[in-house]
N, CA, C, O and the ligand as a Tripos MOL2 file, in Angstrom:
@<TRIPOS>MOLECULE
protein
  309   307    78     0     0
PROTEIN
NO_CHARGES

@<TRIPOS>ATOM
      1 N           3.3300   -2.7570  -10.0870 N.3       1 MET1
      2 CA          4.5800   -2.5690   -9.3720 C.3       1 MET1
      3 C           4.9670   -1.0970   -9.4090 C.2       1 MET1
      4 O           4.9090   -0.4580  -10.4590 O.2       1 MET1
      5 N           5.3520   -0.5780   -8.2840 N.am      2 ALA2
      6 CA          5.7580    0.8320   -8.2020 C.3       2 ALA2
      7 C           7.0680    1.0270   -8.9780 C.2       2 ALA2
      8 O           7.9780    0.2010   -8.9110 O.2       2 ALA2
      9 N           7.1340    2.1250   -9.7030 N.am      3 TRP3
     10 CA          8.3420    2.4530  -10.4490 C.3       3 TRP3
     11 C           9.0230    3.6410   -9.7940 C.2       3 TRP3
     12 O           8.3790    4.4250   -9.0960 O.2       3 TRP3
     13 N          10.3030    3.7750  -10.0130 N.am      4 TYR4
     14 CA         11.0180    4.9550   -9.5430 C.3       4 TYR4
     15 C          12.1420    5.2400  -10.5290 C.2       4 TYR4
     16 O          12.4990    4.3970  -11.3510 O.2       4 TYR4
     17 N          12.6850    6.4330  -10.4310 N.am      5 HIS5
     18 CA         13.7230    6.8400  -11.3830 C.3       5 HIS5
     19 C          15.1140    6.8810  -10.7400 C.2       5 HIS5
     20 O          16.0700    6.2980  -11.2500 O.2       5 HIS5
     21 N          15.1970    7.5810   -9.6130 N.am      6 ARG6
     22 CA         16.5180    7.7660   -9.0080 C.3       6 ARG6
     23 C          16.7090    6.8540   -7.8070 C.2       6 ARG6
     24 O          15.8750    6.8370   -6.9020 O.2       6 ARG6
     25 N          17.7860    6.1050   -7.7910 N.am      7 ASP7
     26 CA         18.1060    5.2460   -6.6480 C.3       7 ASP7
     27 C          18.1980    6.0670   -5.3570 C.2       7 ASP7
     28 O          17.9120    5.5600   -4.2720 O.2       7 ASP7
     29 N          18.5910    7.3180   -5.4800 N.am      8 SER8
     30 CA         18.7760    8.1540   -4.2890 C.3       8 SER8
     31 C          17.4470    8.5540   -3.6380 C.2       8 SER8
     32 O          17.4450    9.0830   -2.5260 O.2       8 SER8
     33 N          16.3130    8.3080   -4.3170 N.am      9 ASP9
     34 CA         15.0000    8.6640   -3.7650 C.3       9 ASP9
     35 C          14.4170    7.5700   -2.8820 C.2       9 ASP9
     36 O          13.4860    7.8260   -2.1180 O.2       9 ASP9
     37 N          14.9410    6.3740   -2.9720 N.am     10 VAL10
     38 CA         14.3760    5.2510   -2.2110 C.3      10 VAL10
     39 C          15.4830    4.5200   -1.4650 C.2      10 VAL10
     40 O          16.6570    4.5840   -1.8300 O.2      10 VAL10
     41 N          15.0740    3.8270   -0.4160 N.am     11 GLN11
     42 CA         16.0400    3.0920    0.4000 C.3      11 GLN11
     43 C          15.3950    1.7900    0.8310 C.2      11 GLN11
     44 O          14.2250    1.7770    1.2130 O.2      11 GLN11
     45 N          16.1300    0.7080    0.7760 N.am     12 LYS12
     46 CA         15.6390   -0.5970    1.1950 C.3      12 LYS12
     47 C          15.4270   -0.6150    2.7000 C.2      12 LYS12
     48 O          16.2430   -0.0950    3.4600 O.2      12 LYS12
     49 N          14.3200   -1.2210    3.1210 N.am     13 SER13
     50 CA         14.0280   -1.3350    4.5470 C.3      13 SER13
     51 C          13.5480   -2.7400    4.8510 C.2      13 SER13
     52 O          12.8490   -3.3530    4.0450 O.2      13 SER13
     53 N          13.9180   -3.2440    6.0000 N.am     14 ASN14
     54 CA         13.4530   -4.5620    6.4370 C.3      14 ASN14
     55 C          12.4460   -4.4460    7.5770 C.2      14 ASN14
     56 O          12.2370   -5.3950    8.3320 O.2      14 ASN14
     57 N          11.8270   -3.2740    7.6940 N.am     15 SER15
     58 CA         10.8550   -3.0470    8.7680 C.3      15 SER15
     59 C           9.6820   -4.0180    8.6660 C.2      15 SER15
     60 O           9.2660   -4.3930    7.5700 O.2      15 SER15
     61 N           9.1560   -4.4180    9.8220 N.am     16 ASP16
     62 CA          7.9690   -5.2690    9.8580 C.3      16 ASP16
     63 C           6.7350   -4.5540    9.3170 C.2      16 ASP16
     64 O           5.7330   -5.2020    9.0150 O.2      16 ASP16
     65 N           6.7890   -3.2350    9.1900 N.am     17 ALA17
     66 CA          5.6520   -2.4760    8.6460 C.3      17 ALA17
     67 C           5.2490   -3.0000    7.2710 C.2      17 ALA17
     68 O           4.0730   -2.9450    6.9090 O.2      17 ALA17
     69 N           6.1920   -3.4980    6.5180 N.am     18 TYR18
     70 CA          5.9200   -3.9770    5.1520 C.3      18 TYR18
     71 C           5.2650   -5.3580    5.1420 C.2      18 TYR18
     72 O           4.8260   -5.8320    4.0940 O.2      18 TYR18
     73 N           5.1990   -5.9990    6.3010 N.am     19 LYS19
     74 CA          4.5810   -7.3380    6.3940 C.3      19 LYS19
     75 C           3.1060   -7.2640    6.7860 C.2      19 LYS19
     76 O           2.3540   -8.2160    6.5750 O.2      19 LYS19
     77 N           2.6980   -6.1390    7.3530 N.am     20 ARG20
     78 CA          1.3230   -6.0090    7.8490 C.3      20 ARG20
     79 C           0.3420   -5.9550    6.6760 C.2      20 ARG20
     80 O           0.5620   -5.2400    5.6980 O.2      20 ARG20
     81 N          -0.7360   -6.7180    6.7900 N.am     21 GLU21
     82 CA         -1.7570   -6.7500    5.7370 C.3      21 GLU21
     83 C          -2.9930   -6.0030    6.2290 C.2      21 GLU21
     84 O          -3.3990   -6.1370    7.3830 O.2      21 GLU21
     85 N          -3.5830   -5.2110    5.3290 N.am     22 PHE22
     86 CA         -4.7530   -4.3970    5.6510 C.3      22 PHE22
     87 C          -5.9210   -4.8090    4.7650 C.2      22 PHE22
     88 O          -5.7540   -5.1060    3.5820 O.2      22 PHE22
     89 N          -7.1100   -4.8190    5.3680 N.am     23 LYS23
     90 CA         -8.3300   -5.0880    4.5990 C.3      23 LYS23
     91 C          -8.8890   -3.7670    4.0660 C.2      23 LYS23
     92 O          -8.5870   -2.7060    4.6130 O.2      23 LYS23
     93 N          -9.7010   -3.8200    3.0060 N.am     24 PRO24
     94 CA        -10.3720   -2.6020    2.5330 C.3      24 PRO24
     95 C         -11.1680   -1.9780    3.6750 C.2      24 PRO24
     96 O         -11.7900   -2.6810    4.4710 O.2      24 PRO24
     97 N         -11.1390   -0.6730    3.7400 N.am     25 GLY25
     98 CA        -11.8780    0.0360    4.7860 C.3      25 GLY25
     99 C         -11.0540    0.2920    6.0400 C.2      25 GLY25
    100 O         -11.4490    1.0970    6.8830 O.2      25 GLY25
    101 N          -9.9080   -0.3840    6.1760 N.am     26 GLU26
    102 CA         -9.0320   -0.1020    7.3190 C.3      26 GLU26
    103 C          -8.2420    1.1740    7.0410 C.2      26 GLU26
    104 O          -8.0790    1.5870    5.8930 O.2      26 GLU26
    105 N          -7.7630    1.7800    8.1060 N.am     27 LYS27
    106 CA         -6.9350    2.9690    7.9410 C.3      27 LYS27
    107 C          -5.5010    2.5690    7.6080 C.2      27 LYS27
    108 O          -4.9480    1.6410    8.1990 O.2      27 LYS27
    109 N          -4.9110    3.2820    6.6550 N.am     28 ALA28
    110 CA         -3.5060    3.0590    6.3220 C.3      28 ALA28
    111 C          -2.6650    3.5790    7.4830 C.2      28 ALA28
    112 O          -2.7110    4.7660    7.8050 O.2      28 ALA28
    113 N          -1.9150    2.7070    8.0980 N.am     29 GLU29
    114 CA         -1.1530    3.1320    9.2840 C.3      29 GLU29
    115 C          -0.0090    4.0820    8.9160 C.2      29 GLU29
    116 O           0.3780    4.9440    9.7050 O.2      29 GLU29
    117 N           0.5200    3.9060    7.7090 N.am     30 TRP30
    118 CA          1.6490    4.7430    7.2830 C.3      30 TRP30
    119 C           1.3270    5.3880    5.9370 C.2      30 TRP30
    120 O           0.5950    4.7970    5.1430 O.2      30 TRP30
    121 N           1.8530    6.5860    5.6580 N.am     31 PRO31
    122 CA          1.6550    7.1920    4.3420 C.3      31 PRO31
    123 C           2.5420    6.5050    3.3080 C.2      31 PRO31
    124 O           3.6480    6.0660    3.6230 O.2      31 PRO31
    125 N           2.0550    6.4150    2.0810 N.am     32 GLY32
    126 CA          2.8920    5.8440    1.0330 C.3      32 GLY32
    127 C           2.0860    5.1230   -0.0200 C.2      32 GLY32
    128 O           0.9090    5.4170   -0.2330 O.2      32 GLY32
    129 N           2.7280    4.1790   -0.6750 N.am     33 ILE33
    130 CA          2.1080    3.3960   -1.7420 C.3      33 ILE33
    131 C           1.7770    2.0150   -1.1890 C.2      33 ILE33
    132 O           2.6340    1.3280   -0.6320 O.2      33 ILE33
    133 N           0.5170    1.6260   -1.3540 N.am     34 TYR34
    134 CA          0.0660    0.2960   -0.9310 C.3      34 TYR34
    135 C          -0.2280   -0.5340   -2.1700 C.2      34 TYR34
    136 O          -0.6990   -0.0210   -3.1840 O.2      34 TYR34
    137 N           0.0600   -1.8250   -2.0690 N.am     35 HIS35
    138 CA         -0.0160   -2.7670   -3.1780 C.3      35 HIS35
    139 C          -0.9780   -3.8830   -2.7730 C.2      35 HIS35
    140 O          -0.8530   -4.4370   -1.6800 O.2      35 HIS35
    141 N          -1.9410   -4.2220   -3.6430 N.am     36 CYS36
    142 CA         -2.8230   -5.3580   -3.3570 C.3      36 CYS36
    143 C          -2.0820   -6.6350   -3.7410 C.2      36 CYS36
    144 O          -1.6490   -6.7990   -4.8820 O.2      36 CYS36
    145 N          -1.9440   -7.5290   -2.7760 N.am     37 ILE37
    146 CA         -1.1260   -8.7250   -3.0240 C.3      37 ILE37
    147 C          -1.8260   -9.7310   -3.9430 C.2      37 ILE37
    148 O          -1.1900  -10.6740   -4.4140 O.2      37 ILE37
    149 N          -3.1280   -9.5460   -4.2040 N.am     38 ASN38
    150 CA         -3.8360  -10.5090   -5.0580 C.3      38 ASN38
    151 C          -4.0730  -10.0460   -6.4920 C.2      38 ASN38
    152 O          -4.4670  -10.8510   -7.3360 O.2      38 ASN38
    153 N          -3.8390   -8.7570   -6.7890 N.am     39 CYS39
    154 CA         -4.0340   -8.3110   -8.1780 C.3      39 CYS39
    155 C          -2.9590   -7.3420   -8.6380 C.2      39 CYS39
    156 O          -2.8570   -7.0710   -9.8340 O.2      39 CYS39
    157 N          -2.1450   -6.8050   -7.7160 N.am     40 GLY40
    158 CA         -1.0820   -5.8920   -8.1140 C.3      40 GLY40
    159 C          -1.5170   -4.4420   -8.1950 C.2      40 GLY40
    160 O          -0.7000   -3.5740   -8.5020 O.2      40 GLY40
    161 N          -2.7950   -4.1560   -7.9260 N.am     41 ASP41
    162 CA         -3.2620   -2.7680   -7.9360 C.3      41 ASP41
    163 C          -2.4780   -1.9930   -6.8780 C.2      41 ASP41
    164 O          -2.0880   -2.5420   -5.8480 O.2      41 ASP41
    165 N          -2.2570   -0.7080   -7.1530 N.am     42 GLU42
    166 CA         -1.5170    0.1230   -6.2080 C.3      42 GLU42
    167 C          -2.2440    1.4340   -5.9960 C.2      42 GLU42
    168 O          -2.9170    1.9410   -6.8930 O.2      42 GLU42
    169 N          -2.1010    1.9730   -4.8060 N.am     43 ILE43
    170 CA         -2.6450    3.2950   -4.5050 C.3      43 ILE43
    171 C          -1.6320    4.0550   -3.6690 C.2      43 ILE43
    172 O          -0.8360    3.4720   -2.9330 O.2      43 ILE43
    173 N          -1.6840    5.3730   -3.8000 N.am     44 ALA44
    174 CA         -0.9240    6.2510   -2.9170 C.3      44 ALA44
    175 C          -1.9120    6.8340   -1.9240 C.2      44 ALA44
    176 O          -2.9920    7.2830   -2.3070 O.2      44 ALA44
    177 N          -1.5490    6.8290   -0.6540 N.am     45 ILE45
    178 CA         -2.5070    7.2600    0.3720 C.3      45 ILE45
    179 C          -1.7750    7.9500    1.5150 C.2      45 ILE45
    180 O          -0.6390    7.6110    1.8470 O.2      45 ILE45
    181 N          -2.4540    8.9250    2.1050 N.am     46 ALA46
    182 CA         -1.9080    9.6090    3.2810 C.3      46 ALA46
    183 C          -2.0990    8.7240    4.5030 C.2      46 ALA46
    184 O          -3.0710    7.9730    4.5800 O.2      46 ALA46
    185 N          -1.1980    8.8050    5.4390 N.am     47 GLY47
    186 CA         -1.3060    8.0250    6.6630 C.3      47 GLY47
    187 C          -2.6040    8.3440    7.3990 C.2      47 GLY47
    188 O          -2.9680    9.5120    7.5330 O.2      47 GLY47
    189 N          -3.3030    7.3190    7.8740 N.am     48 GLY48
    190 CA         -4.5390    7.5090    8.6130 C.3      48 GLY48
    191 C          -5.7750    7.5510    7.7330 C.2      48 GLY48
    192 O          -6.8930    7.4900    8.2450 O.2      48 GLY48
    193 N          -5.6010    7.6540    6.4220 N.am     49 HIS49
    194 CA         -6.7520    7.6520    5.5180 C.3      49 HIS49
    195 C          -7.2140    6.2190    5.2910 C.2      49 HIS49
    196 O          -6.4590    5.2670    5.4880 O.2      49 HIS49
    197 N          -8.4650    6.0850    4.8730 N.am     50 THR50
    198 CA         -9.0810    4.7660    4.7320 C.3      50 THR50
    199 C          -8.6930    4.1210    3.4040 C.2      50 THR50
    200 O          -8.8100    4.7390    2.3460 O.2      50 THR50
    201 N          -8.2370    2.8920    3.4680 N.am     51 LEU51
    202 CA         -7.8810    2.1550    2.2510 C.3      51 LEU51
    203 C          -9.1530    1.8360    1.4670 C.2      51 LEU51
    204 O         -10.2030    1.6150    2.0710 O.2      51 LEU51
    205 N          -9.0790    1.8060    0.1290 N.am     52 PRO52
    206 CA        -10.2860    1.6570   -0.6920 C.3      52 PRO52
    207 C         -11.1560    0.4800   -0.2590 C.2      52 PRO52
    208 O         -10.6720   -0.6180    0.0160 O.2      52 PRO52
    209 N         -12.4410    0.7490   -0.2100 N.am     53 ALA53
    210 CA        -13.4070   -0.2300    0.2720 C.3      53 ALA53
    211 C         -13.5910   -1.3610   -0.7370 C.2      53 ALA53
    212 O         -13.2140   -1.2480   -1.9040 O.2      53 ALA53
    213 N         -14.1800   -2.4500   -0.2560 N.am     54 GLN54
    214 CA        -14.3730   -3.6520   -1.0670 C.3      54 GLN54
    215 C         -15.1480   -3.3510   -2.3500 C.2      54 GLN54
    216 O         -14.9000   -3.9670   -3.3870 O.2      54 GLN54
    217 N         -16.0900   -2.4010   -2.2780 N.am     55 ASN55
    218 CA        -16.9140   -2.1260   -3.4540 C.3      55 ASN55
    219 C         -16.2550   -1.1560   -4.4300 C.2      55 ASN55
    220 O         -16.8390   -0.8360   -5.4650 O.2      55 ASN55
    221 N         -15.0500   -0.6830   -4.1180 N.am     56 HIS56
    222 CA        -14.3570    0.2510   -4.9990 C.3      56 HIS56
    223 C         -13.8560   -0.4520   -6.2560 C.2      56 HIS56
    224 O         -13.9150    0.1170   -7.3460 O.2      56 HIS56
    225 N         -13.3760   -1.6560   -6.1220 N.am     57 TYR57
    226 CA        -12.8400   -2.4090   -7.2530 C.3      57 TYR57
    227 C         -12.9730   -3.8830   -6.9180 C.2      57 TYR57
    228 O         -12.5180   -4.3170   -5.8600 O.2      57 TYR57
    229 N         -13.5820   -4.6510   -7.7910 N.am     58 GLN58
    230 CA        -13.7880   -6.0730   -7.5310 C.3      58 GLN58
    231 C         -12.7930   -6.9050   -8.3410 C.2      58 GLN58
    232 O         -12.5520   -6.6230   -9.5150 O.2      58 GLN58
    233 N         -12.2340   -7.9000   -7.7270 N.am     59 HIS59
    234 CA        -11.3400   -8.8110   -8.4290 C.3      59 HIS59
    235 C         -12.1320   -9.7720   -9.3010 C.2      59 HIS59
    236 O         -13.1620  -10.2830   -8.8620 O.2      59 HIS59
    237 N         -11.6920  -10.0270  -10.4940 N.am     60 ALA60
    238 CA        -12.3330  -11.0190  -11.3460 C.3      60 ALA60
    239 C         -12.1040  -12.4200  -10.7750 C.2      60 ALA60
    240 O         -12.9260  -13.3130  -10.9790 O.2      60 ALA60
    241 N         -10.9950  -12.6130  -10.0650 N.am     61 ASN61
    242 CA        -10.6470  -13.9530   -9.5680 C.3      61 ASN61
    243 C         -11.2540  -14.2620   -8.1960 C.2      61 ASN61
    244 O         -10.9710  -15.3180   -7.6290 O.2      61 ASN61
    245 N         -12.0830  -13.3610   -7.6510 N.am     62 GLN62
    246 CA        -12.7800  -13.5710   -6.3740 C.3      62 GLN62
    247 C         -11.8550  -13.5870   -5.1580 C.2      62 GLN62
    248 O         -12.3290  -13.7580   -4.0350 O.2      62 GLN62
    249 N         -10.5630  -13.4140   -5.3520 N.am     63 LYS63
    250 CA         -9.6680  -13.3540   -4.1910 C.3      63 LYS63
    251 C          -9.8920  -12.0270   -3.4730 C.2      63 LYS63
    252 O         -10.2980  -11.0460   -4.0960 O.2      63 LYS63
    253 N          -9.6340  -11.9890   -2.1750 N.am     64 PRO64
    254 CA         -9.8820  -10.7530   -1.4250 C.3      64 PRO64
    255 C          -8.8530   -9.6700   -1.7590 C.2      64 PRO64
    256 O          -7.7310   -9.9500   -2.1800 O.2      64 PRO64
    257 N          -9.2800   -8.4290   -1.5540 N.am     65 ILE65
    258 CA         -8.3560   -7.3000   -1.6540 C.3      65 ILE65
    259 C          -7.5530   -7.2580   -0.3570 C.2      65 ILE65
    260 O          -8.1280   -7.1500    0.7260 O.2      65 ILE65
    261 N          -6.2600   -7.3390   -0.4580 N.am     66 ILE66
    262 CA         -5.3860   -7.2690    0.7220 C.3      66 ILE66
    263 C          -4.2740   -6.2640    0.4140 C.2      66 ILE66
    264 O          -3.4270   -6.4880   -0.4510 O.2      66 ILE66
    265 N          -4.3060   -5.1570    1.1470 N.am     67 TRP67
    266 CA         -3.3110   -4.0970    0.9310 C.3      67 TRP67
    267 C          -2.0930   -4.3060    1.8130 C.2      67 TRP67
    268 O          -2.2010   -4.6960    2.9760 O.2      67 TRP67
    269 N          -0.9450   -4.0400    1.2380 N.am     68 ARG68
    270 CA          0.3120   -4.1200    1.9940 C.3      68 ARG68
    271 C           1.1830   -2.9300    1.5920 C.2      68 ARG68
    272 O           1.2520   -2.5640    0.4180 O.2      68 ARG68
    273 N           1.8360   -2.3450    2.5670 N.am     69 LEU69
    274 CA          2.7060   -1.1940    2.2950 C.3      69 LEU69
    275 C           3.8420   -1.6120    1.3670 C.2      69 LEU69
    276 O           4.5510   -2.5810    1.6400 O.2      69 LEU69
    277 N           4.0110   -0.8750    0.2680 N.am     70 ALA70
    278 CA          5.0970   -1.1540   -0.6750 C.3      70 ALA70
    279 C           6.2100   -0.1100   -0.5660 C.2      70 ALA70
    280 O           7.3930   -0.4480   -0.5770 O.2      70 ALA70
    281 N           5.8160    1.1600   -0.4610 N.am     71 VAL71
    282 CA          6.7920    2.2500   -0.3660 C.3      71 VAL71
    283 C           6.3220    3.2180    0.7130 C.2      71 VAL71
    284 O           5.2310    3.7810    0.6180 O.2      71 VAL71
    285 N           7.1330    3.4070    1.7200 N.am     72 TYR72
    286 CA          6.8030    4.3380    2.8040 C.3      72 TYR72
    287 C           7.2500    5.7320    2.4160 C.2      72 TYR72
    288 O           8.3890    5.9390    1.9990 O.2      72 TYR72
    289 N           6.3290    6.7010    2.5590 N.am     73 ALA73
    290 CA          6.6630    8.1030    2.2740 C.3      73 ALA73
    291 C           7.1150    8.7580    3.5740 C.2      73 ALA73
    292 O           6.3110    8.9990    4.4740 O.2      73 ALA73
    293 N           8.3880    9.0350    3.6580 N.am     74 GLN74
    294 CA          8.9490    9.6000    4.8900 C.3      74 GLN74
    295 C           8.7260   11.1030    4.9090 C.2      74 GLN74
    296 O           9.2430   11.8310    4.0620 O.2      74 GLN74
    297 N           7.9400   11.5630    5.8990 N.am     75 GLN75
    298 CA          7.6190   12.9710    5.9950 C.3      75 GLN75
    299 C           8.4030   13.6210    7.1290 C.2      75 GLN75
    300 O           8.6140   13.0180    8.1820 O.2      75 GLN75
    301 N           8.8270   14.8490    6.8990 N.am     76 LYS76
    302 CA          9.5470   15.5820    7.9530 C.3      76 LYS76
    303 C           8.5530   15.9710    9.0380 C.2      76 LYS76
    304 O           7.4080   16.3160    8.7480 O.2      76 LYS76
    305 N           8.9910   15.9160   10.2650 N.am     77 LYS77
    306 CA          8.1060   16.2160   11.4050 C.3      77 LYS77
    307 C           8.2130   17.6810   11.7680 C.2      77 LYS77
    308 O           7.5500   18.1360   12.7000 O.2      77 LYS77
    309 ZN         -6.4240   -6.4410   -5.6830 Zn       78 ZN78
@<TRIPOS>BOND
     1     1     2 1
     2     2     3 1
     3     3     4 2
     4     3     5 am
     5     5     6 1
     6     6     7 1
     7     7     8 2
     8     7     9 am
     9     9    10 1
    10    10    11 1
    11    11    12 2
    12    11    13 am
    13    13    14 1
    14    14    15 1
    15    15    16 2
    16    15    17 am
    17    17    18 1
    18    18    19 1
    19    19    20 2
    20    19    21 am
    21    21    22 1
    22    22    23 1
    23    23    24 2
    24    23    25 am
    25    25    26 1
    26    26    27 1
    27    27    28 2
    28    27    29 am
    29    29    30 1
    30    30    31 1
    31    31    32 2
    32    31    33 am
    33    33    34 1
    34    34    35 1
    35    35    36 2
    36    35    37 am
    37    37    38 1
    38    38    39 1
    39    39    40 2
    40    39    41 am
    41    41    42 1
    42    42    43 1
    43    43    44 2
    44    43    45 am
    45    45    46 1
    46    46    47 1
    47    47    48 2
    48    47    49 am
    49    49    50 1
    50    50    51 1
    51    51    52 2
    52    51    53 am
    53    53    54 1
    54    54    55 1
    55    55    56 2
    56    55    57 am
    57    57    58 1
    58    58    59 1
    59    59    60 2
    60    59    61 am
    61    61    62 1
    62    62    63 1
    63    63    64 2
    64    63    65 am
    65    65    66 1
    66    66    67 1
    67    67    68 2
    68    67    69 am
    69    69    70 1
    70    70    71 1
    71    71    72 2
    72    71    73 am
    73    73    74 1
    74    74    75 1
    75    75    76 2
    76    75    77 am
    77    77    78 1
    78    78    79 1
    79    79    80 2
    80    79    81 am
    81    81    82 1
    82    82    83 1
    83    83    84 2
    84    83    85 am
    85    85    86 1
    86    86    87 1
    87    87    88 2
    88    87    89 am
    89    89    90 1
    90    90    91 1
    91    91    92 2
    92    91    93 am
    93    93    94 1
    94    94    95 1
    95    95    96 2
    96    95    97 am
    97    97    98 1
    98    98    99 1
    99    99   100 2
   100    99   101 am
   101   101   102 1
   102   102   103 1
   103   103   104 2
   104   103   105 am
   105   105   106 1
   106   106   107 1
   107   107   108 2
   108   107   109 am
   109   109   110 1
   110   110   111 1
   111   111   112 2
   112   111   113 am
   113   113   114 1
   114   114   115 1
   115   115   116 2
   116   115   117 am
   117   117   118 1
   118   118   119 1
   119   119   120 2
   120   119   121 am
   121   121   122 1
   122   122   123 1
   123   123   124 2
   124   123   125 am
   125   125   126 1
   126   126   127 1
   127   127   128 2
   128   127   129 am
   129   129   130 1
   130   130   131 1
   131   131   132 2
   132   131   133 am
   133   133   134 1
   134   134   135 1
   135   135   136 2
   136   135   137 am
   137   137   138 1
   138   138   139 1
   139   139   140 2
   140   139   141 am
   141   141   142 1
   142   142   143 1
   143   143   144 2
   144   143   145 am
   145   145   146 1
   146   146   147 1
   147   147   148 2
   148   147   149 am
   149   149   150 1
   150   150   151 1
   151   151   152 2
   152   151   153 am
   153   153   154 1
   154   154   155 1
   155   155   156 2
   156   155   157 am
   157   157   158 1
   158   158   159 1
   159   159   160 2
   160   159   161 am
   161   161   162 1
   162   162   163 1
   163   163   164 2
   164   163   165 am
   165   165   166 1
   166   166   167 1
   167   167   168 2
   168   167   169 am
   169   169   170 1
   170   170   171 1
   171   171   172 2
   172   171   173 am
   173   173   174 1
   174   174   175 1
   175   175   176 2
   176   175   177 am
   177   177   178 1
   178   178   179 1
   179   179   180 2
   180   179   181 am
   181   181   182 1
   182   182   183 1
   183   183   184 2
   184   183   185 am
   185   185   186 1
   186   186   187 1
   187   187   188 2
   188   187   189 am
   189   189   190 1
   190   190   191 1
   191   191   192 2
   192   191   193 am
   193   193   194 1
   194   194   195 1
   195   195   196 2
   196   195   197 am
   197   197   198 1
   198   198   199 1
   199   199   200 2
   200   199   201 am
   201   201   202 1
   202   202   203 1
   203   203   204 2
   204   203   205 am
   205   205   206 1
   206   206   207 1
   207   207   208 2
   208   207   209 am
   209   209   210 1
   210   210   211 1
   211   211   212 2
   212   211   213 am
   213   213   214 1
   214   214   215 1
   215   215   216 2
   216   215   217 am
   217   217   218 1
   218   218   219 1
   219   219   220 2
   220   219   221 am
   221   221   222 1
   222   222   223 1
   223   223   224 2
   224   223   225 am
   225   225   226 1
   226   226   227 1
   227   227   228 2
   228   227   229 am
   229   229   230 1
   230   230   231 1
   231   231   232 2
   232   231   233 am
   233   233   234 1
   234   234   235 1
   235   235   236 2
   236   235   237 am
   237   237   238 1
   238   238   239 1
   239   239   240 2
   240   239   241 am
   241   241   242 1
   242   242   243 1
   243   243   244 2
   244   243   245 am
   245   245   246 1
   246   246   247 1
   247   247   248 2
   248   247   249 am
   249   249   250 1
   250   250   251 1
   251   251   252 2
   252   251   253 am
   253   253   254 1
   254   254   255 1
   255   255   256 2
   256   255   257 am
   257   257   258 1
   258   258   259 1
   259   259   260 2
   260   259   261 am
   261   261   262 1
   262   262   263 1
   263   263   264 2
   264   263   265 am
   265   265   266 1
   266   266   267 1
   267   267   268 2
   268   267   269 am
   269   269   270 1
   270   270   271 1
   271   271   272 2
   272   271   273 am
   273   273   274 1
   274   274   275 1
   275   275   276 2
   276   275   277 am
   277   277   278 1
   278   278   279 1
   279   279   280 2
   280   279   281 am
   281   281   282 1
   282   282   283 1
   283   283   284 2
   284   283   285 am
   285   285   286 1
   286   286   287 1
   287   287   288 2
   288   287   289 am
   289   289   290 1
   290   290   291 1
   291   291   292 2
   292   291   293 am
   293   293   294 1
   294   294   295 1
   295   295   296 2
   296   295   297 am
   297   297   298 1
   298   298   299 1
   299   299   300 2
   300   299   301 am
   301   301   302 1
   302   302   303 1
   303   303   304 2
   304   303   305 am
   305   305   306 1
   306   306   307 1
   307   307   308 2
@<TRIPOS>SUBSTRUCTURE
     1 MET1         2 RESIDUE 1 A MET
     2 ALA2         6 RESIDUE 1 A ALA
     3 TRP3        10 RESIDUE 1 A TRP
     4 TYR4        14 RESIDUE 1 A TYR
     5 HIS5        18 RESIDUE 1 A HIS
     6 ARG6        22 RESIDUE 1 A ARG
     7 ASP7        26 RESIDUE 1 A ASP
     8 SER8        30 RESIDUE 1 A SER
     9 ASP9        34 RESIDUE 1 A ASP
    10 VAL10       38 RESIDUE 1 A VAL
    11 GLN11       42 RESIDUE 1 A GLN
    12 LYS12       46 RESIDUE 1 A LYS
    13 SER13       50 RESIDUE 1 A SER
    14 ASN14       54 RESIDUE 1 A ASN
    15 SER15       58 RESIDUE 1 A SER
    16 ASP16       62 RESIDUE 1 A ASP
    17 ALA17       66 RESIDUE 1 A ALA
    18 TYR18       70 RESIDUE 1 A TYR
    19 LYS19       74 RESIDUE 1 A LYS
    20 ARG20       78 RESIDUE 1 A ARG
    21 GLU21       82 RESIDUE 1 A GLU
    22 PHE22       86 RESIDUE 1 A PHE
    23 LYS23       90 RESIDUE 1 A LYS
    24 PRO24       94 RESIDUE 1 A PRO
    25 GLY25       98 RESIDUE 1 A GLY
    26 GLU26      102 RESIDUE 1 A GLU
    27 LYS27      106 RESIDUE 1 A LYS
    28 ALA28      110 RESIDUE 1 A ALA
    29 GLU29      114 RESIDUE 1 A GLU
    30 TRP30      118 RESIDUE 1 A TRP
    31 PRO31      122 RESIDUE 1 A PRO
    32 GLY32      126 RESIDUE 1 A GLY
    33 ILE33      130 RESIDUE 1 A ILE
    34 TYR34      134 RESIDUE 1 A TYR
    35 HIS35      138 RESIDUE 1 A HIS
    36 CYS36      142 RESIDUE 1 A CYS
    37 ILE37      146 RESIDUE 1 A ILE
    38 ASN38      150 RESIDUE 1 A ASN
    39 CYS39      154 RESIDUE 1 A CYS
    40 GLY40      158 RESIDUE 1 A GLY
    41 ASP41      162 RESIDUE 1 A ASP
    42 GLU42      166 RESIDUE 1 A GLU
    43 ILE43      170 RESIDUE 1 A ILE
    44 ALA44      174 RESIDUE 1 A ALA
    45 ILE45      178 RESIDUE 1 A ILE
    46 ALA46      182 RESIDUE 1 A ALA
    47 GLY47      186 RESIDUE 1 A GLY
    48 GLY48      190 RESIDUE 1 A GLY
    49 HIS49      194 RESIDUE 1 A HIS
    50 THR50      198 RESIDUE 1 A THR
    51 LEU51      202 RESIDUE 1 A LEU
    52 PRO52      206 RESIDUE 1 A PRO
    53 ALA53      210 RESIDUE 1 A ALA
    54 GLN54      214 RESIDUE 1 A GLN
    55 ASN55      218 RESIDUE 1 A ASN
    56 HIS56      222 RESIDUE 1 A HIS
    57 TYR57      226 RESIDUE 1 A TYR
    58 GLN58      230 RESIDUE 1 A GLN
    59 HIS59      234 RESIDUE 1 A HIS
    60 ALA60      238 RESIDUE 1 A ALA
    61 ASN61      242 RESIDUE 1 A ASN
    62 GLN62      246 RESIDUE 1 A GLN
    63 LYS63      250 RESIDUE 1 A LYS
    64 PRO64      254 RESIDUE 1 A PRO
    65 ILE65      258 RESIDUE 1 A ILE
    66 ILE66      262 RESIDUE 1 A ILE
    67 TRP67      266 RESIDUE 1 A TRP
    68 ARG68      270 RESIDUE 1 A ARG
    69 LEU69      274 RESIDUE 1 A LEU
    70 ALA70      278 RESIDUE 1 A ALA
    71 VAL71      282 RESIDUE 1 A VAL
    72 TYR72      286 RESIDUE 1 A TYR
    73 ALA73      290 RESIDUE 1 A ALA
    74 GLN74      294 RESIDUE 1 A GLN
    75 GLN75      298 RESIDUE 1 A GLN
    76 LYS76      302 RESIDUE 1 A LYS
    77 LYS77      306 RESIDUE 1 A LYS
    78 ZN78       309 GROUP 0 **** ****
């Protein structure tokens, strides 16, 4: 689970972006922290970069790696 210190650094969002599930090897559509819904592993990744491949880390429970956006990193344009 992602941790944070200051409430002022994060904001609750109900965007559908947080519902989209990504497979290993897909590009992260948004920059930020992604959470695997089957093991709790987390990664920070730049938008457009490839999410860790299936062979990067194997689950002991045989469930698939499924990444979901947990924290969106809002970048100034
Ligand atoms: Zn996992």
